[in-house]
N, C-alpha and C positions, 0 to 999 in steps of 0.2 A: 503493500499500500504506499503511494508517493504522496506526501502532503507538499502541494504545490504553493510555497509560499512565494508565488509568482506575481509581483505585483505591478502590472505593465505601465509604464509610461506613456502618454500622450500629449499631443499639440507641443512639442520640444521641450518638456519639462513644466509647462506653466501651471497645468491642474491636475486632469482628473487621472487618477489609477484605480487599478482593479485586482483584486488578487483571483487566481484561479484555482480553485479549489473543487473541481468535479471530479478529481480520482481520490477525494479524500473516503477511507471507509471506515474508521476508528478514529472518533472525538468524543470519548465517554461523557465528557461534561457538556457536549452540546455547545459549547462555546465560539464555535465558528459557523453556527446554523444561519446566520444573515450575512455572510461574507459573499456578496452577492451583486450583480452590476447594477440592481434596481435599489439599492442602498448607498447613498455616499459614504466612502469609505470611513470618512473622519466619524459616522455614526454606526459602524459596525460594533456589535455586540465585543466588549473589551476595549471600548473608544478610549478608556484612560490608558491604555497600553500601546496606541498608535497614534503618533502626534504629527501633524501637518505643517510644514511651514513653505508658503509661498507654493502650494500643490503638490509638495514633494512630501515622500515619507522620510523622517528624521529618527523614528525609533521604532522598533519591532520589538514588543517584550511579551513572551506568553509562556511564563514560568509555570510549572506544577499543574499542568493541566492534562495529564496521561496521556497525548497526543501519539501515535506510534506512525512510524513509516520512516521516511527519508527527508533529508532538507533538499530541497531541488537547488539546482543550480542557478535559479533565476533570481535567488535572493543577491547573487552577487551583482544584479542589475540596480540597486537600489544606491545609486553614487551619491544619494545625500545624507544616506543613513550615519548615524552618530552613535545609536545602541542595537547591540543585536544581543536579545538575553532570550535562548530557547531552553535553560536550565529545567533539570528535574522533569524531563517527559520520557518517552520511550522511543526514541529516536535512534536509528539504526542507519549504516552504511557508512559514506566518505563524506569527508569535512567540503563544505561549498567553497569554490573559488571565491576568493574575497580581494584580488588583487586590485580592483577598480574602487574599492570602497576607501578612497585616501581621506575621509573625514571621519572614520569610524575611530571612536574612542573607548569604547566598552563592548568586547565579547565573550560571553559567558555560554558556553555549550555545555557546561558540567553536569552530571549525573544524567547521562544519556547511556546509550551502547554503541558509539560511535566506533568504528574500526578503520584506522587510517594512518598514514603518516603525516606528520604536520608538514604542509608543502612550503618550500622556500617562498612562494609569492606571500604567505603573511607577513613578510618584512616590507611589503608596498604600503601596508597600511600604517603610515608612517605618525600618524596621532594616535596612536593605541596606545591609552594609558592603563587599562586592565585587561588582563587574556587568563580567563578561569577556561582550562580542559579538563578539569579531574574527575575522577570517578568516571571513566571512560574505558575501551579497550586499545586506545592509540599504542602505534609499536613504532618501532626505529628507534634512530638519534635524534637527539633535539637539534634542528637545523642551528646552524652557528650564524646564520643571517638575522636569528631573533636578537643577537647583539646589536644590531642596527635601529632597534625601535628606541631612540634615545628619550622618548615621553613615556615609556613604560615604567609604571609605579609598582604594578602589582603581578604579579606573574604566578599562577598556581596550576602545576601539572602533575599532582600528586595521584595515587591509585590509578595507574595505568602499567603499560608494558614498554615502557622507554628504556633501550639499552645505551652502551656508549659511556662516555665519561660527560662529566659537567663542562660546558663550554667555558673557557676562561675570559671568551671575548664577551661575557655577562659584565665585568669590570668595566665595561664602558658606559653601560645605561648608570649613569650617574645618579637620576632620579629614583631609582628603586628603592623601594621601602619595604615589599614584601617578595620573599623568593620561597616558594612551598614546591619541593620536589620530590618529597616522600613516598614511600610505598611504591617504587618503580625497580627495575633491575638496574641501576647506574652503577658503574664502575669504576675504580682507578680513584686516585686522590681527589681530596678538596682542594679547589686552586687557591694558591695563596694570593690571587690578586683580587679575590673576593672581598679583600681586607680595604679595597680601595672605596667599598660601596657606604660611603660616608653617611648616607640618609640610611641605613639600611635598618629597618625595627624587627623585622621577623624572617628568621632562615630555620628553613625545617627539610631536614636530608637524610630522616631515620626510615628504616624499613626498605633498604638498599644494599648494596654490595661493596660501599666503599671501604677504602683501606689505607694507610698511612696515617701520618698522625693528624692533629688538630692544629690549622695554621695560626702561629702566633699574630699574624697581622689582624686575624679576627677580634682580639683582644685590645687593639689600640684605635679601634672605632670611638668616635667622640661619643656617640649615643650609649654609652655603655649598659644603662638600664635594659634599653629595648635590646641590646645585645644579649643581655643576661637571658631574658625572655625566650631568645631562639635558643639557647644552648639548653635550657629547662627544657624547650619542643622536643629536642634530639631525644634529652633522655628519658622522657615520659614516655615515649610511644614503647620502644622494646628494647631500649638501652643501645647501648654501643652495637653495630651490626657485627656479627660474629666473626667475619672475613677481617675485621680490622686487625685481629691479633695473628694473622696468618702471614701473609706475604712480607709485609714491613710491619714489623711489632709498634704499636703505638708508644709513644714515650709515657712511661707511665708516673712519672714525676709530674708531667703536664696535666694528667687528669687530677692527681692529688692535689696540685696547686688549684686546679679549676675548682674540685669540692671545696676547697678552702674558700677559694673567692667567692664561692656561692653562698656559704654559710655566712659568710662576714657581710655580704650585701643585703642577706636575708634578714639577719639579725639588727643591723644597722641602717640600713638605707630605706628602709620601707617599701621595699619593691614587692610586687605582687609573684611569690612563687609556689600558689597555693596549687597549681596544676594538677599534682599528683593527687593529693586531697579530694578535689572534685571530680577527679577521674574514678576516684573510689567509690564517690557519691552516687554517679550515674552506673557503674559497673554494678553495683550490689543492687542499685532499684532494678537494672535488667534483669538480675539475675533472680530476684525476688518474683518477678513478672512470671519469669520461665516455670518457677515452682508451681504458682498457680494455673498452670497449663496440665491438664490431663489427657490430652490427645493432641496429637500432630502427626497425621498421618501422611503429608506431604515432606513431613521432614524440614519444616521452615525453621525449626530452631536447632540443627544439627551443629552448625558453628557456634551456637551459643556458648563457649567452655573459655576457661581461662589462659587455654595455650595459646588462644588468638585475640589480639587488641579488638575490643567492644567495637571500634570504628570501622571493623573490617566483617561485622556479623552481618547476616543476611536480614534485611531491613532497617538497618540503623545507618543514620546517615550523621555524621559530625560535623561542627562547625570548622569553615577553613581557618578563621582568626583563633589567636589565643585568649583563654585556656582553651583545648579542646573537649567540647560538649557535645552532649547527644542534643540535635536540633531535630532530628525526625525520626520518628519510628512508624515504618509501613510494612504493615503485615495482613495487608487485604485480600481476601479469597485464599485463605491457608486451610481453611476447614477445620481452624484450632477450637479446641473446647476447653473449657475451664473457666475460672473466675479471674479477674482483672484485679490484681493487689492494688493495696492501696499507694507502694512504693512508687508509682508513676509519678505521683505528686513533687518527687524530689527531683524530677529531670527538670530542673527550672530554666533550663535554654530552651525547651521542646517549642517547636514552633508549630510543628504537626504530625499529629497521633491521628493515623488511620489504623483501624482494626474492624472495618467494615467486612460484611459477608463472611462472619463464620459463625462458630457455634458457642458463644461466650455465654456465661449466664449468670446469676448472682447480682449483687448490687454494685454498680460504679460510684465507687467512694473516693472523692476528691478532699484528702485533707486540707492541702494548701493550694491555693490558686496558682496556676501556670501562667506568669505575668506576660512571657512572650509567645504563648498560643496563639496562633490565628486559625488553624484548621482542626477541627475536629469533627473526625468520621467513625461512628459507633454504629452505623446502621446493620440492618439483616442480622442480628444476634438475637438471643433472649434472654438479654437484660432486664431486670426488674427492680422492684423499690423506687425511690424517688431521684427525681433530677435532682444532683447535689446544688446547694444554694451556693458553694465558693466557685460554682462555674461563673456565676455571675460578675468576681472579681477578675476574670481575664478578659479585661478591658480590650484587648488587640483582634479579638475572636473577631473573624470576619464569616467564617463558614463553620455552622454547626448542621450535623447531620444524626440523629438519633432515632430515625423512624426505623419501623418494622421490629422492634423491640416489647417488652413486655413492661415499660415505666407506668408508675401510677403516681396519685396524687397529684397536687396540681402544679401547672407551670410554675417555675421559679418566679415569685414577686418582683424579683429588681432584675428581671431580663431586659426592661428597658435600659440599663445601665449599660448595656455592651451597644453603644452607639455606633461601632465600626462594622457590625454585623451587615452582610449584604444578602447570604442563604441562611435560613433557618427551616429545619425539615424535623417535626416533631409527630409526625403523622405514625398511624397503624401502632399505636399504644393504647395505655387505659388509662390514660390522664383524664382527671376529673376536675369540678371547679369552673371558674370562669376564665374568659382571656384578660389579662391583665392589663389595664388602662394605657400603662406605659410602655405597651406596643407600639403606641404612636410614637415614641421618639425616636422609634429606630428608622430614620430618616434615610439611610443608605441603603435599606432592604431592599433587594430584589426579588426574591422568592420567600414565600412565607406558607408552609404547608404544616396544619395542625389536621390532617383527614384521619378519620376513623381513629376516635377516640370516644370521651363522653364528656364532652367540655358542654356547659351549659351557659344561659345567660345570654344577653345580647352581645353583639359584636360591637368593642368599642369604636366610637366615632372618630379616633385618630387612625385606626385601622384604612377607613377612607379618605385619609389625605397623606399617604404614603406616596410622594409623586413619582419614586424611582420604581415602585413595584410592576413586575411583569407577572406574576405567578401569585395567585392567591388560592389556596385550596384549603376549606375548611368543610368540605363534607363529611357525612356519616358521623354526626354528633347529635347534640341535642340544644342548640342554639337555637335561641327565640329571635323576637323582635322582626326588623325588617332591614331594608336598604335605604339609607337615608335620601334625603335631596342632594345634601352637598357631598360631593364626589370630586376628589382632585386623583383621578388614578389615569393621567394621560398615557402611560406606559405600558397600562394593563394589557396583556396577551389572553392570558387564560383567568376565569373566575369560575369555581368550581364551589357550589353550596348545596349540593344535595345530600338528599335524606337526613333533613335538619326538622325543627318545628318553625321555621321562619313564614312569616307571613305577611299580611298588610299588602298595600298597593305597589308595584313596581313604580320608580320614579319617572314621571313623563321625558324626563331629560337624560335618561339612561344612556341613550345611543349618542348624544354629544358629550356627555360627561366620559365616556369610555371608548374613545376615537381608536384606540389599536386594538381592540377586542378581536381576537380569532375563536377563541372557545367559551362559553357560556351555559353551564351545567346547573340547573335549580330544580331537577325532578325530585319527586317525593318530598314537598313541603305543604306549605298552606297559603302560597300566594294567591291573591283574589285578583279582581279587577279585570280590566281591559290590558292586554298585551300592547304597550308603549308601540306608536306609530315611528318613536324616533330610533327604534332597532334596525330600520331599514337603513340609517345612515352609518350604521359600522361597515362600511365596505368590505372589510376585510373577513367578516364572519366566517368560520366555516364550520362552527357546529353551534346549534340551539336544540337544548333540551330543557323544555318546560313540562314535560308530562307528570302527571300524579300531583297536580295543583287544584285550584278553586277556580281558574283563570276562565271568564266570561266573555259574553259577546263575541264580535266577528273577528277572525285573522285578518290584521292590517295588511293593506295591499303594498305596504312600503317593503316588504321581505322579499317581494320579487325583485327589488334592486342589487339583492346578494348574491352577483354573479359568483362569488368563490364557495357558496354554502355546499358542504358536503353532506350534512345532516340536518333534518328538521324533524323533530319529536315531540308534538304536541299532544299525544294521546292523554287519556284520563283526565280530563278538563269538561268543563262545560260550554264549551266554545260551540256557536250556533252558525248555521248557513242553511237558507231556504229559498233564495231567489238570487237574481243576478248580483245583485249588491255583494250578498253575502258571500259568493263564490267568486266575485273578482280577484281576490288573494291567487287563487288557484289559478287564473288565467295569467295572473303576471308570473307565475312560477314559471312560465314558459322561459324566463331569461336565464333562469338558475341552471344552465346547463352542465354545471358541476354536480347537483344534486344526486346523490348515492341512495340516501335512504330518509324516505318518506312515510310520517307515520301521524294518523289524525285518527285513529282508532279511539273507542268510547268516549265518543262526544254526543253533541245534539245538533249533527249534521244529518241533511235531510233532501229528499228529492230525489227525482231520478236524474242518473249521472249523464243522460244524452241530451236532458232538457235544456241545459246550461251551456253555456260557451265555453266550456272546459276542455271537450274531447274532440279532435285530437290536438287542438291549439296547444293544450297544457299538458296535462301528465304524459299524452302520447309524445311531445316533444322532448321529456328529458330521457335521452338515449341512455345515460349513465346510470339510470336508476336501477339499483340492485334489491331493494327492499321498498316494498311498497304496502303500507297497513291502512285499510280502513274498515277493520270489522267493528262490531257493535255500535253503529249509528242506526241511522233510519232512510238509508239508502233504498231504493227500490227502481224499477225498470230493467231494462237489458242490459247486458255488457257486449259492447262492440266489440268489431274485428280490431278496433286500434289497440287492444291490448297486446296482441302479438308484435307491435313494432317496439316495443321495449324489450329488445335484443339481450340486453346484459340483465334482465331481473332474474335475481337468484330466490327470491322469497316473496310471493303474493299471500295476503290476507284479506279475502273479503267477506267474511265470515259473520254471521248473526247480522244480516241485515234483512231486507225483503226483495232481494234481487230475483227478478224472473227469468224465464225463458230460458233458451239453452245456453250450455257450456260452449262458448266460442271455440272452434276447432283451430283458431289462429294460435292458440295458448301454445300449441305444439310446436309453434315456431321458437318459444322461449328456452332454447339449446341450454342455456346455465340454470334454469330454474331447479332449484332443491327441496323447496316446499312450497305446495298449493292447498291451500286453506280456503275452502267454499262452503264450509258447514254452516246450518242452520240459516237458509235461505229457501227460496221456492224454485230453485232450477228445474227444468223438467228436460226430457229428450233424453238417449243415451248417452253415455261418455263416449267423448270423440275419440276413436282410435289413434288419432295425434298424440295423444297424451304420452301413448308408448315410446315416442321418440325423444323422452326426457330423461333428465338425470334426477329424476325424485328421490328424496330420502324420505319425505313425508307428503301421504296424500290424504286429504279429509275432505268427504263431499258428504258427510253425515247430515241427515235430516235435512231431506230437501225432498223433491218429487219426481226423481230421476227415475227414467224404465229403461225396459228393454233388458238384455244379457249382458254380461259382463264381456268385453271383447278380450279376444285372444291375446291381444297386443301388450294386455298388462302383464304378461311375462317377460318383457322387454326391460322392465324396469328395474335392473339388474342392482343399483343401489338403494332400493325401497328399503325402509326399515319400519314405516308405521303406514298402515291402509286402515283407514276408516270410511266404511260404506253403509253404517247404520241406520235404521229409519227411513227407506226411500221403498221405490217400487220395482225393485230389480227383479227379475224374473230370470228363466232358464236355470241351466248349470253352471257350477265353479269351473272355471277353465281350468283345464290340466296346466297349462302353462305356468300357472299362481307360483308353481312348485319351484320355477326355475328362478324365483326371486330370493336367493341363497341368504339375504344379509337381514330378512324379515323378523320385527321382533314382535309385531303385534298387528293382528287381523281382526278388525272387528267388522262383521257383517251381517249382525243380527237385525232382526225385525223387517224382514224383507218377503218375499215371495220366490226364493231361491228351491231348484228342484233337484232332483237326482241324487246321486250319491256323493260324498264327500271323498275328493280325490286323493288318491293314496301318496300322490307325488308330493302332498304336504309334508310328508314325513321326511321330506329331503331337507327342508328347512330347519338345519340344527339348530340356529338361534333364536327359533321361535318361542316366546316369553310367554303370550297370551293369545288365545283363539277363541273368538266369541261368535259363533253359527246358529245362535240361540233364534227362536221364535223366526223361523222357515218351516218350509216344508221339504227338507230333505228326508231320504229314504234309504233303504239299504242297510248294511252294517256299519259299523265303526272301523275304519281300515286298523290294520294291526299296526301300520307303519307309524301312527301317533304315538303309539307306547314306547318308540324308540327316540323322542325328542328330549334331548338331556336338559335343555331349559325351561321348558313348559312348566309353570306356575298355576294358571288358569286353563282350563278347558271347559268352554260352556257350550254344550250341544242341547240344551235343554228345549222341549215344547218344538220337537220337530214328529217326523214319522219314522224314526229310527227303530230297527227292529234285529232279531237276531241273539243269538247267544254270545256274551263277551266270555272270551277264554280266560281261565284262572290265572294266567301269566300277565294279564293287564294289571299291573299296578298302580301306575300313576303315582307312585309314593312321595315325587317332591310336588305333585300339583293339586289344587283345588278343582272337582271335577262336578260338573253340573249335568245331571242327565236327565232331570225330572221332566214329566210330560212326555215322554216316549214310552206308551206302555207296552211296545213290543221287544223290549230289551229285558234278558234277564240274565241271570249268572253271573260271572264275574267274581273278582276276590269280596272278599268279605266288606270290605272298607268301603265299598260301592253302595251296598246295601240294595240290591236288586232283588227282585223275587227267585226263586228258583226255576230254572226252566222245565216245564211238565214232560213227561213221556208219553206222547199220544197213540193211541191206536188208529188204525185208518179208519174204523167208523166212529171213533171220539172226534176225529179230525173232521169229519163230514157233518158232525153235530156242530162243532164249534163254529165252522162257516156259514151255518144256517143262523146261529144266535148274532153271528156278526151283522148278516142281513137284517134281523128282526130288531135288533137294539136300535137302529138309529130311527125306524119308524115309532117304536114305541117312545123315545126319546123326545120326538119331536110332539107327538100326542102330549105327554107329560108338560113339555114346555108352555103350551097353549094354555093346559088347565092352570099352570103357576100363574101367568100371567093374568088369568082371569082372578084368581084368587086374591093377588096382589093390588088390583085395582078395588075391589070391593072390601080389602083391608084397608087402605087408604082412606075409603072413606069414613070407617069406622072409627079410624085414629082421630078425626076432629072432634069427635064429641069428649074425649077426655082431655083435661086440662092438664095432667101428669101422669107419668108411669112411674112408679118404683121398681124401675127396671133390675137394681141390683141387690134387691130384698130390703130387709129390715134392719142393716146394719147401718144405713144412713137415712136420716129424716126426708120427707118428701119438700120440694121447693118447686114454685110454679115459676114460668117464664116471667109473669108479670113482678115478682118477687126479685128476680134478677135486675129486670130491667129498672126497677126503681131503685136498687142499688147503686146499680152503675149509671143513673142519670141517663138511663136509655141506651146506654153502651155508648157514651160521649167518647169522643177523641181525646179530650182532656182527662178521660180516667184511663186511658191506655197506657198499659205499662210497657208492653212490647209484642210483638209477633212473631209467629214461630213456624214450623213447616205446615201445620194442618188448622192453622188458627191464630185467634188473638186471646191476649190474656187483659184484663181491667180489674181494676181496684174498685172496691165497693163496701158498702156497709149493710148488713141485712138489718131490716127496721125492727124485727122483733126482737132479736138477740142482741143487737147493737154491736155486733160483732164485725171488727174488720176481714175483709176476706179478700182471696185472689179468684176471678173467675176466669176458666178457660173456655171459651166461646168456639166449636169446632167448625172450620168449613167446609160443609159437607158435600161441596163440588170439588174439592181437592181431592184428587186420587189418594187412598190410604188412609184419611181422615177418619172414615166409619172404622177402619180396623184400629186405628189408633186409641180411639174411644173405648172399643170393648178391650184392648188390651189393656190400656191403665185400670180401667173398672176392676177387670179380673186381678190384676196385679195388687192393686191397693187393697180389695176385699179381703185377702188372705193373707197379706203381710204387714207386721207392726215392726218397728223400730225405732229407737229413739232419735235414730240421724235420717230416716226417711219421711219426707213430706207427708203430712197425714191428708187424706181428704175428708172434708167434712159433709160433703153430699153431693150428689148427681142429680141432672135434669135431663130426662128423656121426653120431650114434648113437641108441640107446634108450637109457631110465634103467631102473633096478632093477624099473619096475614095467609094462615093455614100451611106454611111452611114446616119442615122439621127441622127442630132445633135439640141440640146436644150439648150439654155443657159439665164441667167438673167444677166443684168449687172447695178453695183450701183455705187452709190458715193462712193470711198476708202475713211476708216476711218483712219486717221494716227496713232490714241493711240490705236489700236488693240480692242481687247475684254476686257470686264471686268473681265473674266476668267485668262486673261494674266498677269493682274495686282494682283489679288489675290493670285495667285498661278505662280510664275515667274519661267519660264524654259528657260529663253533665248530667250524668245518673245521680250522683252526690253534689250537695249543694256547696260544699266546700272542699278541696283537695284533703284527702285523706289517705294514708298509706297504710297498709298491712304490717305489722312488725313481723319480725322472723318467728317469734313465739306464735301469733295467733296464725301465719301460715303453716306453720307446724299443726296444730290443734286442729285446723280445717282437714287438713290431709289425714290426719288421725282418725276425724270423724268418717270422712269418705271411706276411707281404708276398711274401718269397723262396718260401715252400713254394706259394702260389698262382699265383706266375709260372712256377714248374715245371710245375704240374698243366695250367695253361692254354696253356704255352708251348713246354715242353722236352720233355715226357715224349713217349712213341710214340703215344700217342692221347690227344688232349687232354682233360681229366676235370674235370669242375663239381664241387666240394664239396656243394651246395644247402643246407648247414646250418651255416654258420659263425657261430658265439656263442663268448663267454668259456668256457663249461661244456666245449666240445669242444676248447679249448686247454689241452695240458698240458703242466707243469714239470717237467725232471727236476732232479737234484741239484744242477746247476750253473746253473738258472734258465733254461736252454735252451728257448723253447717249440716244440712238437711238436703240429702238427694232427691231430685223430683222428676218430673216427667218420664212416667214409664210407659210413654204411647207408643214406642215398637219393642218393647221388652217381650222375652221369650222365656218358654217354661221346656224343661228337659223332659222328654218323654220317659225317659228312663233315667232316674236319679242316679240308679248304680253304676252307671256307666256314661256320665258326661262325655257328649262328644268333644273333640279336640280342634275341630276348625278342617279338617279333612275333606269334609262333604258339605255343600252349601244349599242354600236355597234361593229363590229368584229375588231378584234387588240387591242395593245396596244397604245395609243398616248402619246409620250411624251417619255422622258428619267428617266431611274430609277435613284431614288432619290429625285427626282424633282415633280413626278408624284401623285397625289393625291392617298391615300390607297383606295378609292371605285373604282379606274379606273387601278387598278394593273393586272386585267384580261382583260380590254379591256372595259371600261365604257363609255357611251355617253359623249363626250365633254359636259362641261358646266363653267358657269362663276366663281363656286366655286373651281372648278378645277385649273384655273389661279389663283385665290387668292391664293389659298393652294401653288402653285409652287413660287409666288410671296414673302410669308411668308418664303420659304425655302431658297430663294435666299439672302434675307434679314438676315437669320440667318448666312449663310457662309459669308456674307460681315462681320457681326459683329464679329463672332469668328474665321474667317480666315481658317474655316475647311469645305472641301466637305461633303457633307451628305453621301460620300460613302468612308467617312476616314476609315481605318481599324479600328479604334477605336471603331466603330458603328459596334456593332454586337449581336448577341443573342438578347437581349430586349431591348438594347439601341440604340436609333437612336438620330439624332441630335435634335429633338423637344424635346424629354425627357431629353435628355443631359442639353438642357438650361432651361427645366421648372424645374427640379429639383435644379438649382441653384439661381432660380430668386424667390425673389426679394434681399436675404441676401448675396448670394456667387456669385456676377456679376463677380468679378475678376476671377473666377475660369474659365471662359466660354469666355470672350470678347480677342478680339487679342490684343498683347502686344502694340503695335503701337497705338491702341485706349488709352490704359492703361497710356502711357507717354503723350499722348497730354491732356487727363485728368489733369494728374498732372501738366500741364502747364498752363491748364486753371484754376485750383484751385489755382496755385501761384498767377496768374495774380489777380485773384479776391481777392485773402487772405483768400479763404475761406478752407474747408476740401475737399480730393477728394472725399469723398463718397456724399456728395453735387451735385458735377458735374454729378456723374453718376446717380443718381437719377433724375436729372433733364434732363439728355440729352440722356443717354445710357438707364435706365430702359424703358422710354417711347417708342424706338425703339424696344427692345426685346416684351414689351407687343403687339406693332402693329403684331411682326412677329409669335407670338402666338397665336392673335386672329384669323390670315389667316390661320393657321395650325391645327386648332382643328379639331378632328376624325370625327365628325357628321357635313356634308354640310352645313347644314341648319343652323347651329350656327358661321359660319365663318362670317368674316366682308366683305362685297361687297366693290368693288375697288373703288367706289364712297366714302364712307365712310374711306376707308384706304387714298385715296388720300387727303382728308381733314385733316386727322390725321397727315400725312407726311408734311404736309406744315405749320401745326401749330408746329410741331417738329423742322423743318428748321429756322422758325422764332424764337424760343426759343434759338438754337445753336447760331444763327445771333446775338442773345442779350448777350450771354456768350462769344462770341469771340470778341464784340466791348467792352465788358467790361474790357477783357482781354489788350485790344489794348491802354485801355485809364490809365492803369497802368504802 
C-alpha cells in the first residue's frame, strides 16, 4: 500500500496544491479521509499540521496516525517545505529523495520501519537543523557528507543497523548540540575531533561495538555540565561496550578518574545525575505491569526481561532527550489478558498509552496523574469499575478512548478540565448518571461519543455550542429533553441520538444550524411535531433515520433537494399523505439518485399508488434503490409494471396494505432481489412464474387471495430460506421441484386448498426446521423421507385427509408434531398418540365402506335439526334476565347491575383491553364493592372458549395468589345480544406490567424495590406450583406475562386471566410438549419456543414463561424490546453476561439498591450481587432452557425462590442494623 503524499503544484507555485491519496488503503484513524480535490488543502483534516504560505506547503506533520505503506518520492517536489514529520507510524520502504528541499529545517522520520541507506543527497538540505531517523531499520555507513550540514544542531540515528565508524568530519558541525548514535553496530574509536564541538550538550554512543579509550578532549569542553550528562547517558544504557576491552584496552585510570569526577560534580555542582534512579522506576513499573498479565498468546512481552534494556522492549518507546524515560507504551491488539497494575502511574514521562483491543479486565487504577499523557487508548477490553477521577488531572490529554469496556458509575465530574481534549470515546460501557455540564468547556473537542450506556437527564446546553465538534454520538442511553433552538455546530458531520427518551419538536432551524451534517440518526425516541423543512438545506446529508418516533403531518418536499441522500428511514411514525399535496415529497425524491434505502412503513400513508404523480416519475426513477419498505400503511390499488425498473432492488416490502390485482410479472426482472414481502393484502391471480428467476432468500405471500397452482419454477429458488404462502386460495398439488430448494428453513402453506400427496422430495431439504401444511386437502400417506430431517422442530400436518399406518420407526424425536384432524391416520410411535390400526376382514371392510357412505347422509340431516333447535333456543333465551351458568358458587348478577356499576361501560371506566374483550372498573351498588368487570367480545374467535375455560378453572381452584372470581354473568343485553362477563375483585395497584413499564398507569413515578420484585416472583412461583402439583386437577395457565399479574393493596401478587388455561387429561402423566394442539397458546415473547407453532400446553411451558417474566423483572426490558432482534433474545442477552458482567443487564434501580445494601453491610457491591441477584438470574435461566425436559419444574423453582427471599431478608436486616 503506497501512501501518496504527492502534493502537486499548479500555476507556477502561486496557489493550488492537491494530495493524490487514491492508493491509500490503510488509514486506521481516518485522518486523511477528506484529502481530496473538492476541499482546499488548507482545510483538510489535520489542518493544524499543514501550513500554507503564498500558496505553498511549508510543513507536513502527520505523527502517530498509524499510517502504513511507503513514502512517495513526490514529497521531494515540495520545494518550500521547512518541516517534515512522519514519525511514529508504520511506514516502510526507502527514504524519499530530498535533494531539492533546500529550505528543509526539520526532518523527523523516526519510529517507522524504513529500510534503506542514508543517501548522500541529504547533504543538499543545507538548512537542516534537526535530523531524526531513529527507531528504523536503516543500514550501511553514516555518510561523510552529513558533515557538510553546517546548520545541524540535533542528529539522532539511534536504534538502527548502521555499521562502520563515527565520521570524524562531524567535528566541523560547530552548532551540534545533540549527537545520538546509540544502539547500532558502529565500531572503531571515538574520534578525538568530537572534542571540538564546543556546543555539544548530549552525546549518546552506548550499545555499539566501539573500542579504544575515551578521548581526553571531551573533558575539555566548556560546557562540562552537559558533557557530564552525556557521559551519564553512556553508562546508563548497558555500560561500556564489551568490545572496548578487547583489541585496545581502555585506560582504566581514565575511567577511575572519570568516576571520581562524576562523584564530585554530583555532590557539589547540583547537576542532575539521577538517570539511573529514574530508569529503575520505569523498569520496575514495566515489570510490575508484566506481572499483572496472565495470558500472552502472541509473546508480546517475551523481550521484557532485565537482560535487555527496557527501551528495547517490544511496545516500549523512550525519550530521545536526557534522561531516558518511557514516553510510549503501545501493546494494542496483542490478546493480552490480565489486570492493569497501578504501577503505570509511575511512568511520569509517558505521553501515549495504548492497550486497546486486548482482553484486560479489572479496574483501571491511576493513583497519580500522568502529567505528560496526551493519548490514552484502552478501548475494546473488559475493564470495569469507575473511571478514575485522577485522569482529569492529566491536562495535556488530547485523545481518550475507553469505549467497549464495562466501566460503570458516573462520568468523572471534572472531565471539563481537560481543555485540550479533541477525541473523547466512552461508548459501550455501563456508565450512569448525567452528562456533566462542564463538557461544554471542551472547546477543542472534535469527537464526543457516549453511545450505549445508561446515561440520564438532558444533554447539557454547552454540548450544542462546541463549534469544533464533527461527531456527536449519544445513542442508546436514557437521555431526555430535546434539541434546543440555539445550536452552534457548524462542523458537525454525524449526529447520533437514537434509542433514547428524547422528545419535543425539532428546531425549525436545524437545517441551517448544522450545515455540514452528513448523518442524522434519531430513531426510537419520542420526537413529535412536523419534520422541519429546513432539513432540505443540509445538502451533504447521506443518511436520515427518524424512525420509531411520533412525527406527524406531511413529509417535507425539501428532502428532494438532498442529492447525496443514501438512506431515508421514516417508518413507525404518524406521517400522513392522502392527496397530491401530501405525496409531493415522493415526486421530489426523483432527484435523489443516490438513494438506496427508502422506508415509509408503519405510517398513515394512504391511497392508490397509481392515482398520484409518483410512479414512475419518482420511485421508478430511483435506479440505485436497494430496499423499499411501504408496509403497514393504507395503500390500495394495483402495483404497476414500473416496479420492474428498480433493477438494484434487494428488499421489497409492501405487506399489510390493501393492494389488489395480480402480482406484476415484471418483479421477475429484479435479479438482485433477496426478500419479497407482499403478505396481508388482497392480491389475486397466480404466482408469476417469473419469480423463479430471482435469488430470493425470503418470500412471503401469505394472507392474500392468490389462486391457481404453485408454479414448478419455485424449484429454481435455490437460495430460499423462508417460504410463506399461508391463507390463500392455492389449489393443485405441491410441486416436487420444491425439494430442490435445499436451503429452506421454513415452509408455511397452511390454510389453502392444496391436494394430492406430500412430495417425498421435501425430505431432501435437510435444513428444514418448520413445515406447516395444515388445513389443506392433502391425501395419501406421510412420506417416510420426512422422518429423516435432522433439523425439523415443528411438523404441522393437521386437518388434511392423510391416511394410512405410520411405521413405528417414525419417531420425530426432536419435533413438535401436529396430526389432528386426519382421521385416517393410525399406528406410529406411542408419543404420536394415534389409534391403533385395526385388522379388518374382507367382509368387515365392505361394511366399513357402507358406513362411510351413510354417515355423511345422517350427519347432514342432524345438522339441519341442530340449526332448527338453536333458533328456537335463542328465542327462549330472551325471556331470561340471567343464567347462573356456573352453579351456586357464584351469586347472580344481571346485565343492568354491571352496566350501572361501570357507568354503562363508559370509556372513562376502561382499565384495559385484551385478546378477547375489555376490562372495566366499577362498584356494585348493593355490596359497595370495587370490582373489575371483564366483558367478552363474542365476535372474536376464541372468546367463547376463553369464557368457558376461565369459569371452569376458577370454579375448581383456590389459592392465595390466584385472582378470585366474584361472580359471572351469562345473559342478554338490552338489545337482545348475548352478553358474557366475569367479575373480579379490583386490584388497586394495577398490574406488574404497569410498574415495570410505566406509561401513566400510576399517578406518580414509582419503582419496585428488589425486595418487592423477589416477593412478587415468590407469589407467582407459589401460584404455579399449586396449579401444577397441588390442586385437584393439574392446570396449565398458558399465558403468564406481567399484564396478567395483578397487585393488591399490600403489593401481594395474584395471577389472573385463565382464558386459555388447560387441564391435564391424565394427571398421572402430564405431557411434556412433544405433541401439540391447534393454535398458538400464549403471548409472543413469553411462550416457550416449542409452542411457537401451537404446541400442546405443558407445565414446562409455564415454567419457561415464569423465567421470562423473572428476567423482565430483573432487567426492566420486555422480551419484545427492539434491542432483541436477529439472534439476540432476552435469554441470550442475560446468559452472555452472567456471571461476570451482571451490571450490564440488571435494571438501574436494582443496581442502586445493591449499592445501598453493600454500604449498609460494609461489603463490596459485587458481594451483594453474587448473593442475591445472581441466584435470581440463575433461576430464570434454569426455567428458560431450550429443551423442555431440562427446565426446572415449578415446585423446585418455588423452593429456590423462597430460599432467595430468605437470603435477601437477611441482607436487608443486616443493612438496617448498621
